[in-house]
C-alpha positions in Angstrom: 24.3 -10.2 58.1 26.3 -11.9 55.1 23.0 -12.7 53.7 22.0 -9.0 53.2 25.1 -8.2 51.6 24.5 -10.6 49.0 20.6 -9.6 49.0 22.1 -5.8 48.5 24.1 -6.8 45.7 21.4 -8.5 43.8 19.4 -5.0 43.9 22.2 -3.5 42.6 22.7 -5.7 39.6 18.7 -5.8 39.0 19.1 -2.0 39.0 22.0 -1.5 36.6 20.2 -3.9 34.0 16.9 -1.7 34.5 18.9 1.4 34.4 20.3 0.0 31.0 16.8 -0.7 29.6 15.5 2.8 30.2 18.4 4.3 28.9 18.1 2.3 25.7 14.6 3.6 25.5 15.5 7.1 26.3 18.0 6.9 23.0 15.9 5.4 20.9 13.0 8.1 21.2 13.2 9.5 17.8 13.8 5.6 16.2 11.6 4.9 13.5 8.9 2.3 14.6 11.0 1.4 17.9 9.1 -0.1 20.7 10.3 0.4 24.1 10.8 -1.8 26.8 9.9 -2.2 30.1 11.5 -4.6 32.9 10.1 -6.9 35.7 11.6 -8.3 38.6 11.2 -11.4 41.0 12.0 -12.1 44.5 14.5 -15.0 44.4 13.9 -18.1 46.2 13.6 -18.0 49.9 15.8 -19.9 52.6 13.8 -21.5 55.4 15.3 -21.2 59.1 15.6 -24.8 60.2 12.6 -26.2 62.6 10.6 -23.1 61.6 8.3 -21.9 58.9 10.2 -18.5 58.8 11.4 -17.4 55.4 13.8 -14.9 54.9 14.1 -13.7 51.1 17.6 -13.8 49.6 17.3 -10.8 47.2 16.1 -9.9 43.6 16.4 -10.9 40.2 15.5 -9.4 36.4 12.7 -11.4 36.1 12.3 -9.9 32.5 12.5 -7.5 29.7 9.3 -7.0 27.9 9.0 -4.9 24.6 5.5 -2.6 24.4 4.2 -3.0 21.4 1.6 -0.3 21.5 1.7 2.0 18.4 3.3 4.9 18.0 2.1 8.5 16.7 2.2 8.9 12.8 4.2 11.8 11.1 3.6 12.6 7.8 6.1 12.8 5.1 6.7 13.3 1.2 7.6 10.5 -0.2 5.0 7.9 -1.2 7.2 5.1 -0.2 7.4 6.1 3.5 4.5 3.6 5.1 3.1 2.8 8.2 0.3 0.2 9.5 -2.3 1.8 11.0 -3.2 -1.5 13.3 -1.7 -4.7 14.0 1.1 -6.2 11.6 4.6 -5.8 10.1 6.4 -5.6 6.9 8.3 -8.1 5.7 11.7 -7.7 4.3 14.4 -10.3 2.6 17.8 -9.9 2.8 19.2 -10.5 -0.5 22.4 -12.1 0.3 21.0 -14.9 2.6 16.9 -15.2 1.7 16.3 -14.6 5.1 13.1 -13.0 5.8 12.8 -10.2 8.8 10.2 -8.2 10.3 9.6 -4.7 10.9 7.5 -1.7 11.9 9.9 1.0 10.3 8.7 1.8 6.9 11.4 3.5 5.6 11.4 2.7 2.2 13.0 4.0 -1.0 13.8 2.4 -4.6 17.2 1.5 -5.3 19.1 1.3 -8.6 17.6 -2.2 -9.6 14.1 -0.8 -9.0 14.0 -3.0 -5.8 12.3 -1.4 -2.8 14.4 -1.5 0.0 14.4 -0.5 3.9 18.1 1.4 4.9 19.8 -1.7 5.2 19.4 -2.8 1.5 16.6 -5.8 2.4 14.1 -5.9 -0.3 10.5 -5.4 1.0 8.1 -8.4 0.4 4.3 -8.2 -1.2 2.2 -10.2 -3.7 2.4 -10.0 -7.5 -0.2 -8.1 -9.3 -1.7 -8.7 -13.0 -2.1 -5.1 -14.2 -4.3 -6.3 -16.8 -6.6 -8.5 -14.6 -6.0 -7.2 -11.0 -5.3 -11.0 -10.3 -3.1 -11.2 -7.1 -0.2 -13.9 -7.4 2.6 -15.2 -5.6 5.2 -13.3 -2.6 8.1 -11.9 -3.5 10.3 -8.9 -4.0 8.5 -5.7 -4.9 10.0 -4.1 -8.2 9.2 -1.0 -10.3 7.2 -2.1 -13.2 8.6 -1.8 -16.7 8.8 1.8 -17.6 6.5 1.8 -20.3 3.3 0.7 -20.2 1.3 -0.9 -23.3 -1.0 0.1 -25.2 -4.5 -0.5 -25.6 -6.6 -0.5 -28.6 -9.8 1.3 -28.6 -12.7 -1.2 -28.4 -15.5 1.4 -27.6 -16.3 5.1 -28.3 -19.1 7.3 -27.0 -20.5 10.6 -28.1 -22.8 13.4 -26.8 -24.3 14.4 -30.3 -27.1 16.4 -31.7 -28.2 16.0 -35.4 -30.2 19.3 -36.1 -34.0 18.2 -37.3 -34.2 21.0 -39.5 -31.1 20.6 -41.9 -31.8 20.3 -45.1 -31.7 16.7 -47.2 -27.8 16.8 -48.6 -26.5 18.3 -45.5 -23.8 16.7 -43.5 -22.0 17.3 -40.4 -18.5 15.7 -39.4 -17.7 14.3 -36.3 -14.1 13.0 -35.4 -12.3 11.2 -32.6 -9.1 9.9 -32.4 -8.5 6.2 -31.4 -5.6 4.1 -30.7 -4.5 0.9 -32.8 -2.8 -2.5 -31.2 0.8 -0.7 -31.4 -0.7 2.7 -29.9 -0.8 4.5 -33.3 -3.3 7.0 -33.6 -6.4 6.1 -36.0 -8.0 9.3 -36.7 -12.0 8.5 -37.2 -14.0 11.0 -39.3 -17.2 9.9 -38.9 -19.5 11.7 -41.6 -23.6 12.6 -41.2 -25.9 13.1 -44.3 -29.2 14.3 -44.0 -31.8 12.0 -45.4 -35.6 12.4 -45.7 -36.0 9.9 -43.0 -32.9 10.4 -40.8 -29.3 10.6 -41.0 -26.7 8.8 -42.7 -23.0 8.1 -41.7 -20.2 6.4 -42.9 -16.5 6.6 -41.7 -13.1 8.1 -42.8 -9.5 6.9 -41.3 -6.6 8.9 -41.3 -3.6 7.2 -40.2 0.1 7.2 -40.6 0.4 4.0 -42.8 -1.9 5.8 -45.3 -3.9 2.3 -46.2 -6.5 2.2 -43.1 -9.9 2.2 -44.0 -13.6 1.6 -43.0 -16.4 0.0 -45.0 -18.3 0.7 -42.3 -21.7 2.6 -42.8 -25.3 2.8 -41.1 -28.1 5.3 -40.2 -29.4 7.4 -37.6 -33.2 8.0 -36.7 -35.4 10.1 -34.5 -38.9 9.8 -33.3 -41.1 12.8 -33.0 -39.5 13.9 -29.8 -36.1 14.2 -31.2 -35.3 11.0 -28.8 -33.1 8.0 -30.9 -35.5 5.6 -32.7 -33.4 2.4 -32.4 -35.6 0.4 -34.3 -35.6 2.7 -37.4 -31.9 2.8 -36.9 -29.4 0.8 -39.0 -28.6 -1.7 -37.4 -32.2 -2.1 -35.6 -32.1 -1.9 -32.0 -28.3 -2.6 -31.4 -25.1 -0.8 -31.2 -23.2 -0.3 -34.4 -19.7 -1.2 -34.7 -17.3 0.3 -37.0 -14.4 -1.9 -38.5 -11.0 -0.6 -39.9 -9.2 -2.9 -42.1 -5.3 -2.0 -43.3 -3.8 -1.2 -40.2 -0.6 -3.2 -40.6 2.0 -3.7 -39.1 -0.3 -3.1 -36.1 -3.3 -5.9 -36.4 -4.5 -5.4 -39.5 -8.2 -5.2 -38.5 -10.1 -4.0 -35.5 -13.5 -3.6 -34.6 -14.7 -0.7 -32.5 -18.5 -0.8 -30.7 -20.3 2.6 -30.9 -22.1 3.0 -27.9 -25.7 5.1 -27.7 -28.2 2.1 -26.4 -28.3 1.3 -22.6 -28.4 -2.6 -21.4 -32.2 -2.7 -21.9 -31.6 -1.5 -25.7 -32.9 1.7 -25.1 -31.4 5.4 -26.2 -29.0 6.5 -23.5 -29.8 10.1 -24.1 -26.5 10.7 -25.7 -27.6 10.9 -29.5 -30.7 13.5 -29.9 -32.2 15.1 -33.2 -33.4 18.3 -31.6 -34.2 21.6 -33.4 -31.1 23.2 -33.0 -27.4 23.7 -34.5 -25.8 20.1 -35.1 -22.7 19.7 -32.6 -20.7 17.2 -30.4 -20.8 18.1 -26.8 -18.9 15.3 -25.3 -17.1 12.2 -26.6 -15.1 9.4 -25.1 -13.0 5.9 -26.3 -11.3 3.6 -24.0 -7.8 3.3 -26.2 -4.4 4.6 -24.9 -1.0 4.8 -26.2 1.9 3.1 -24.8 3.1 5.5 -21.4 6.6 5.9 -19.6 6.4 5.6 -15.8 5.8 8.9 -13.9 5.2 7.6 -10.5 3.9 5.4 -8.1 1.3 5.7 -5.4 0.4 3.3 -2.7 -3.4 3.4 -1.2 -4.3 2.2 2.2 -4.7 -1.6 1.0 -1.3 -1.7 0.2 -1.9 -1.8 -3.6 1.5 0.1 -5.6 0.0 1.8 -8.7 2.2 2.7 -11.3 1.0 6.6 -12.8 2.1 6.2 -16.6 2.2 9.5 -18.9 -0.6 8.2 -21.1 -2.9 8.7 -18.1 -3.3 4.7 -17.3 -3.3 3.4 -13.6 -2.0 0.1 -13.3 -1.1 -1.8 -10.0 1.9 -4.2 -9.9 2.1 -4.8 -6.0 0.4 -5.5 -3.1 2.4 -5.3 0.3 2.8 -8.6 2.7 2.0 -7.8 6.5 3.0 -10.4 8.8 1.0 -10.8 12.1 2.0 -13.3 14.5 0.3 -14.9 17.9 2.9 -13.1 20.8 4.7 -10.4 19.2 6.4 -10.2 22.9 8.1 -13.2 21.5 9.6 -11.9 18.5 13.7 -11.7 18.6 15.2 -8.6 18.3 18.0 -8.4 15.4 18.8 -4.8 15.5 18.1 -2.0 12.7 14.4 -1.9 13.6 14.4 -5.3 12.7 12.5 -8.7 14.1 12.7 -12.7 13.3 10.3 -15.2 14.3 10.8 -17.3 17.0 9.6 -20.4 18.8 8.0 -18.3 21.6 6.4 -15.8 18.8 5.3 -18.4 16.6 5.2 -18.4 12.9 4.4 -15.8 11.1 0.9 -15.2 9.4 1.1 -13.4 5.9 -1.9 -11.6 4.7 -2.8 -8.2 2.6 -3.5 -5.1 4.7 -7.2 -4.5 5.6 -7.8 -8.0 5.9 -8.3 -10.8 8.6 -6.8 -8.7 11.7 -4.0 -7.1 9.8 -4.2 -3.3 9.8 -4.3 -0.8 7.0 -1.5 1.0 5.3 -0.8 4.5 5.8 1.5 6.1 3.1 3.5 9.2 3.6 4.0 8.5 7.1 6.4 7.0 9.4 4.9 5.7 12.8 7.1 7.1 15.5 8.7 5.7 18.9 6.3 4.7 21.1 8.6 6.1 24.2 7.0 8.1 26.8 9.7 10.2 28.1 7.3 11.1 31.0 7.3 7.4 31.9 11.1 7.0 31.3 12.1 9.8 33.8 9.8 8.8 36.7 11.4 5.2 36.0 14.5 6.7 36.2 14.2 8.5 39.3 12.7 5.3 41.1 15.5 3.2 39.7 18.1 5.3 40.9 16.7 5.6 44.2 15.9 1.9 44.2 19.7 1.4 43.3 20.7 3.9 46.3 18.9 2.2 48.9 20.3 -0.8 47.8 23.9 0.3 48.1 22.8 1.3 51.9 22.0 -1.7 52.6 25.6 -3.1 52.1 27.1 0.0 53.9 24.7 -0.5 56.5 25.7 -4.7 56.8 29.3 -3.8 56.3 29.2 -1.7 59.5 27.3 -4.1 61.6 29.8 -6.5 60.5 32.3 -4.1 61.9 30.5 -3.7 65.3 30.9 -7.6 65.3 34.5 -7.9 64.5 34.8 -5.0 67.3 33.5 -7.1 70.0 37.0 -9.1 70.3 38.5 -6.1 71.1 
């Protein structure tokens, strides 16, 4: 009889713990990246009656609290640095005061006053460095905003969509202008002057630059066949794209060479320059240089690349966010504030870039919601409450039986 009392007590204790887990799940229904937990029970080792094979249970115990790692739904936001993992993996953040790394599914990040990407606790998000020029991926470290200005890129190639009138008189001229940039990002305006000759068009280059000393001695000839198509063999230089050399650009690099591309890789005309019987005109132009620019905004793509967008139109990657995978997510140790740390049960973190190996993709401007199912939690609450009531009834019933036993003596 005493044994039934203790069995009932074990049931009360176990279901009290189960109710605490259910309460925690419901309390975190709106917590970003929260993973709900489920309890499991186990019977206590049974006692065996002497000289028989009968075993009587001694009650119940809480066997475990298991986190459920199914993904929550994704909610769209207006912040480019709100991130979610669409698939496996956790973000890695570092405590700047201790250097200890933690892991989280809550991607509510923002830039602090020092340009670090941090979570609400001030822990710095970790990622690979990226060379903005080559795109090469470096080592893992803090994700930090790049310098507020991007370096200029000197012009190395120009193209024109150009028609030179085949009916023009010898001596007629046509000028096409294009703005290029030197090594310091200063503008150098090239006026390419075409003069009609008996066999084609000769061209020269005038340079306008702030320093007033920049010049170009580059010249050449454009020739066309009977169909008005470019004849590379009759041009000067023959069968090659011409180069325009600018000198006197100091304080920038004093000499700059620019390729004027009108031939394809096979050495044939790419169709950009024609000599038809129509007005000489320029229909398009392009060049690959740009001045320095100031950082305007930052974007993140599904592969986890952070790209700075500058006022000069350049888009330069500067970081690649790191994700961590684990052999056992259930073994991660909860640290509060939506943070986890690795443990012996979870295994060591396997670090990598999003969309590689088993790691998921990044969903920018979204936050992962809690995976708590309210309907399931309420059903669990009802069954746990009934189980608690039933175990309390076992105790009161056992007490009544003991009372009857005591009353026999009376």
